[in-house]
Backbone as CSV, one residue per row, in Angstrom:
resi,resn,N_x,N_y,N_z,CA_x,CA_y,CA_z,C_x,C_y,C_z
1,MET,35.684,-7.746,-7.284,34.279,-8.030,-7.248,33.703,-7.554,-5.917
2,ALA,32.569,-6.866,-5.973,31.974,-6.309,-4.763,31.198,-7.376,-4.001
3,LYS,31.199,-7.246,-2.681,30.459,-8.180,-1.847,29.032,-7.668,-1.657
4,LYS,28.098,-8.585,-1.625,26.713,-8.206,-1.376,26.452,-8.238,0.122
5,VAL,25.763,-7.226,0.586,25.367,-7.191,1.986,23.863,-7.413,2.024
6,VAL,23.442,-8.435,2.724,22.032,-8.769,2.797,21.552,-8.501,4.209
7,ALA,20.610,-7.595,4.339,20.048,-7.279,5.644,18.767,-8.069,5.822
8,THR,18.590,-8.621,6.973,17.372,-9.384,7.234,16.605,-8.720,8.369
9,LEU,15.289,-8.648,8.218,14.450,-8.045,9.242,13.824,-9.104,10.146
10,LYS,13.953,-10.354,9.774,13.354,-11.409,10.571,14.322,-11.878,11.645
11,SER,13.830,-11.900,12.841,14.542,-12.512,13.946,13.486,-13.021,14.910
12,SER,13.906,-13.662,15.950,12.940,-14.250,16.866,12.196,-13.193,17.681
13,SER,12.742,-11.985,17.795,12.113,-10.961,18.619,11.241,-9.990,17.822
14,THR,11.285,-10.051,16.510,10.476,-9.127,15.709,9.181,-9.785,15.277
15,LYS,8.182,-8.961,15.005,6.894,-9.462,14.535,6.953,-9.651,13.023
16,ASP,6.030,-10.448,12.524,5.900,-10.580,11.082,5.043,-9.435,10.576
17,TRP,5.456,-8.840,9.492,4.778,-7.665,8.955,4.179,-7.975,7.597
18,ALA,3.144,-7.229,7.231,2.510,-7.366,5.930,2.337,-5.967,5.338
19,LYS,2.493,-5.873,4.022,2.277,-4.598,3.341,0.822,-4.550,2.903
20,VAL,0.106,-3.519,3.365,-1.305,-3.346,3.048,-1.424,-2.200,2.050
21,ILE,-2.070,-2.472,0.923,-2.274,-1.459,-0.116,-3.765,-1.249,-0.257
22,ARG,-4.215,-0.018,0.009,-5.638,0.305,-0.074,-5.874,1.298,-1.199
23,VAL,-7.038,1.195,-1.827,-7.447,2.148,-2.855,-8.327,3.184,-2.169
24,VAL,-7.946,4.457,-2.297,-8.668,5.544,-1.653,-9.082,6.536,-2.723
25,ARG,-10.328,6.957,-2.670,-10.807,7.941,-3.636,-10.604,9.341,-3.081
26,SER,-10.014,10.206,-3.863,-9.744,11.576,-3.448,-11.037,12.390,-3.493
27,PRO,-11.399,13.046,-2.402,-12.622,13.854,-2.420,-12.477,15.114,-3.278
28,LYS,-11.258,15.555,-3.468,-11.015,16.787,-4.224,-11.184,16.579,-5.731
29,SER,-10.519,15.556,-6.276,-10.539,15.360,-7.727,-11.362,14.151,-8.154
30,GLY,-11.670,13.255,-7.225,-12.412,12.060,-7.571,-11.541,10.946,-8.122
31,ALA,-10.251,11.169,-8.201,-9.329,10.153,-8.721,-8.988,9.146,-7.620
32,TYR,-8.632,7.956,-8.030,-8.240,6.922,-7.078,-6.739,6.979,-6.842
33,THR,-6.356,6.833,-5.590,-4.946,6.770,-5.222,-4.739,5.527,-4.368
34,PHE,-3.500,5.133,-4.236,-3.156,3.959,-3.456,-2.388,4.385,-2.220
35,LYS,-2.781,3.853,-1.058,-2.068,4.099,0.190,-1.418,2.796,0.619
36,GLU,-0.122,2.848,0.860,0.621,1.675,1.299,1.073,1.879,2.731
37,GLU,0.953,0.818,3.542,1.448,0.880,4.907,1.853,-0.513,5.359
38,MET,2.786,-0.558,6.279,3.251,-1.816,6.850,2.563,-1.997,8.201
39,VAL,1.895,-3.139,8.362,1.193,-3.444,9.613,1.579,-4.842,10.071
40,PRO,1.496,-5.106,11.374,1.736,-6.471,11.857,0.665,-7.421,11.326
41,ASN,0.998,-8.688,11.189,0.060,-9.665,10.637,-1.225,-9.752,11.452
42,GLU,-1.163,-9.504,12.743,-2.351,-9.578,13.576,-3.316,-8.427,13.308
43,ALA,-2.837,-7.321,12.762,-3.664,-6.139,12.572,-4.085,-5.913,11.121
44,VAL,-3.948,-6.915,10.266,-4.274,-6.737,8.847,-5.760,-6.502,8.663
45,LYS,-6.580,-7.299,9.323,-8.038,-7.139,9.177,-8.500,-5.800,9.726
46,ASP,-7.877,-5.321,10.811,-8.249,-4.028,11.379,-7.832,-2.873,10.482
47,ALA,-6.819,-3.056,9.675,-6.337,-1.981,8.795,-7.348,-1.671,7.698
48,PHE,-8.170,-2.646,7.327,-9.156,-2.428,6.269,-10.482,-1.892,6.778
49,LYS,-10.665,-1.887,8.085,-11.933,-1.386,8.632,-11.968,0.113,8.673
């Protein structure tokens, strides 16, 4: 039986992160696309501006 390896990104020295998904309209075709990015929790509101 194989062992599972679980990696954790949380530690006391790392920041908490949030995945931000924005809908962006393409100027070329007019279709909507989604942009995903990881930002610190403190910068979530700034990511949408």
